[in-house]
N, C-alpha and C positions, 0 to 999 in steps of 0.2 A: 363449512366451517362457520358459515353465517348463522345458520340454526341453532349454535350453541354460544353465540356471541350476544352478550348483551351491552358491553360497552362500544359507543359508535365514536370514542374518539378518546385519546390519550393528552395528558399534561408533561410536557418536557421541563425539567427544574431549570436547564440552561447551564452555564458553565459553574456558577456556584450558587448556593443558597443564600448568601449575604449580598444586600441590593449593592452597598457602596463596593464590594471586590468587585461585582460585576462590571460598573463603569471603569474600573483599573483595568480588567481584562480584555474589555473590549478593543480598546487602539492595538493591544498586545497581537489578538487574534488577525485584526484587519490588516497589521504589520505584516504578520507572516502570510495570510492570504493574497496579499498583493505583491509581497516580494516572490511567493512560490508561484503566481501567475506568470510573472514578468521574466521570471528566471527560466523556467520551463518552456515559455512560449518562443525566449530567444532561443533556448536549444532548438526547438522546433525548426525555427526560421533558419539558423546556422547551418544545421545539418542538410536542411533541404536545398539551400542556395550554395553551399559550398563544395564543389564536385571532389574535392580532398576527402570530405567526410562521408562520401557513400561506399561505406563497406558494411559490413555485417554487424560490427559492433557499435557504430551509429546508428545504425536502423534502429537496432534494439533501443538504443538510448534515445532514439526521438518516440519510440512507442510508449516508454517508460515514461518519458514527461507528459506525452499526452494522457496517460493514466493519472498521473499525479495533479494535473490539473482537474480532472473530471473527479479523483477524491476527494480534495480538499472542497471543489464546489459543490458536492454533496453534502457538506456537513456543516462548513464554517458560515455561510449566508444566512441560513434558517437559524443557525445559534445566534447569529450577532442580532436578529432581528427579535428573537425572543428576549434576549438582555436588554435590547433598547426599548421594547414595549412592554415587557413584562407579561406576555401571554403567550404560554407555551403550547397552546390548544393545536393536536395535529389529529386530522381524523385517524380512524382505523384504517383504511386502504391506503392513506397518503404514510403512515407509520410503517406497512406490511412493505409498500413500496422502497420508500427511504432503505428499509433494512435489507431488501433484496439487490438496490442499486450499491450502497456501499460494501456488502460482503461481495457482488459481483467484481468491483474494482479490486479490494483486497486481494481475493484469491487468484484474479488474474494477473496481479502484481507478484504476486508468490510464484507462478509458473512462470512469469516472464523473467525473473532474475534466477530462476535455476535455467532457462535457456541461455542465459547471458553467461552465465558460469560454463554451461557446455561450451559454448563459442570460444569464451577465453581458454577454456581447457584444450579444445581442439587445435586453436591458434599454435599455441606452444607446444603441445605433443606430436602435431601431424603437419607442420607449417607448408611442407610441399604439396600436400593433398587438400589443404584449409581451403583455398579458393573454389576448388572442384564442389567440394561437398556443401560448404556454405553458400550456396546460389541465392538468388533473389527468390526464386519461387519456393526453397526451402525455408528460408526465413520467414517469408511469409507466410508457409504454413504453420512455422513455429507459433506464430504471434495468434494465429486465428485459433490453433488448438488451445493457446492460453485462453483467449476470450471464450472461447465455447465450455472449457472445463471450468471456467471460474462463472459462468453462467450457472453450468449445471449444478456445481457446488452451493451455489448461493440459492436455487430453488429448494433443494434439500433444507436448508436452514430455513428460510423463511417458512414454507410448510410446515416444518417442524415447530418451529416457534409458534405460528397462528393456527395451528391446529388445535392447540388449547383453548379452553374457554376462558373469556374475562369477562366478568361480572362485576369488577372492582375492588379496589379503589383502581385510580387510572393515572395515577401521577408516576411518570418515569423518572428516575433518578438518574438523569444523564442529559447530556447536550444533543441526542439523536439517538434515535430507536435502535437500539444494539440488544443483542440476543438475551444475555444474562439478566440485566435489568428489568426487560420486557417479560420475561418468563416468570419472574418474580411475583409480577401481578396475577398470574392466574388463579382463579378460585377453585383449583384442584392439584392434586400434587403434582408438581413439573419436575421431579427429580429425576426419574427414570427418564423423560424427555430430555433432559440436560445432559445428562450423563450420555446418552446416546450422541447428541450432537457433540457434545466434549470427545466420543469416541472417534467419530468421522473426522472433526477436528484434527486430532493427532494423526489418525493414520494419512488423511492428505497432506497437511503441513509438514509432516516429518517426514513423509516420504520426499517432498521436495528438498527439504532441508539437507536430508541424506545425502540426494544426489549432487547439491551444493558443494557439501563438505566433500564428498568422493573426487568431484571435478578439482578442489582446491587441494588435495591429497596429491593428485597426478600433477597438478601443476607445479606444487612444492619441491617435489622427487624432481621432477624433470629440470627446476631451476637451480636446485642444488649441484646438479650435473655440469652445469655449466662452468669453465674453469675460471672466467675472471669476474671480480665484482662488479664491473661496470656491467659487464652482461647480463648478470644476474639480478641487477637491480632494473635495468632495462626491460627486462622480461617480464619482472613482477610488477613493475609500474603501472602495465598496463591492465593489470586486475585490482590495483590497491583501491580505486575507486567505487567499483562493484563491490569490492569485498568491505568495505566501508559503509555502502547503503545495506549490504544483507544483514550486518550486523545489528545496524539501527533499526531496520524493519523487523526481523526476527526477535530482538530481544525486547521490542515493546509490544509487539504482538503477541507473542506467547506470555506474555505476564497476564493477559486478560484470557486468551481463549484456551490456554494449556495449561489451567490450572484447575485442581478438582474443585466441584462446586463448593464443597465445604469451606474453602479457603477464599471464596472470593467476596472483596470488599468494594461497596459501590464508590468509596471516595476515592481509593487507590485504581480501583476499575477506570474511573472518569478521568484520572489524572495520567495513567497510562495512555488512556483513548487519544488524549491531548498529543500525547508525542507521536503516535504511531499515525493518525490521522491528519494531523495539521503539522507539527513541527519536521517529522522525517520528510514529510514530500516537496515541503517548501527548502528543506536543506540539499537536497539531490543534487539542484544546479551549482550549489557552492561547490560540494565536495566533486563534482566532475569538472568544473572548470579549473579549480585550484589545483587539481591534480593532474591535468592533463592539457600538455602543451598545445595540442593541434585545435582543442575548444578554445583555449583563450586565443588563439592567433585568429580564429574564426569570428568569435566575438568581436575582437579588436577591429577585422576586417568589415563585420557587419555594421558597427557603430562609431565607428572612428575612421573608415575608408581606408585602412593599414593594409598592406599585402605582405605576403609572405618574402 
C-alpha cells in the first residue's frame, strides 16, 4: 500500500466546521464521555462484586460495558483535542489504526448483542436446560468469538479502505477516520471498493440483525403463551433493556454503513456517527439501570452501602 500512497497525513475537521459551535459541543461530548465511562465502569464493578449478578446475562452485560468504554475512548478524546487545539493532523498510520480499532469495537458489539439475544431467547424458551447450556465456558467462547469476528471484519475494511491510493486532498470531513469520508479522498475511482465494503457490511450486519430478530420472534411467541399478564410482563422485562440497546445501535449504525454510496451525506454521516459512537454507548448504563431492578440494587449496594 505504501508504494501507492503520497499522503503522509490527514486532517480531521472535528465535530463541526464552525469554530464557535465547536466550543459549544466540547462540553457536550465531555459530559457524555465522562458519564459513559463512569456508568459503564460502575456496571463492570457491580457485576464483578455482586454474587447475585454472576449469571450469563450479566456476564455479557459486563463485556458490553467494557466494549462501550473502549469504543468511546477511541473517538472522543482525539476529537476533543482537535476541537480545542484546532489541529486535526493525524498520520496515515494513525488513521488506519484508528479505523481498524473503531471497526473492531463496533463489529464486536454487533456480535455481542446477537449473543445476548440468543441468551435471552434460550432463557425464556428453554429455562430447564438454560443453566446447562449457558455455562461459563460457553459464554466465554461466545465473547471470544465476537472479538475474533470483529477483528477479522475490521481487518478487511481497513485493508479495503487503505488499499486505495491517496494523493490529496487530505482533509477528512469527520471527527474520526471513518470508511466513507476517507475513501472519498482517494485519487482514483473508489466506487467499486466502496460497493464491496457496503456488500460485506450488509451481509455481516444483516446476518447478526436477522439472528437477533429471529431470537425475539421466539421470545415474543413464547411470552404470548404465558396465561397471566404479570407473567408475560416479567418475562419480557428481562429483554427490554437489551432490545432498547439493539434499536439504538442498529438504528444509528445502519444509517451510515448500510446506505448506498450515492446517498451518503458527510453532514448526516457525521451526525449519525455522533449518536452510535458517542451517545448510544453512554446511554447503555442508563438503559440497563433504569429497567433492571437487580442492577439498581447492586449499584445502591456499591455506592450507598444498601443491602438486599
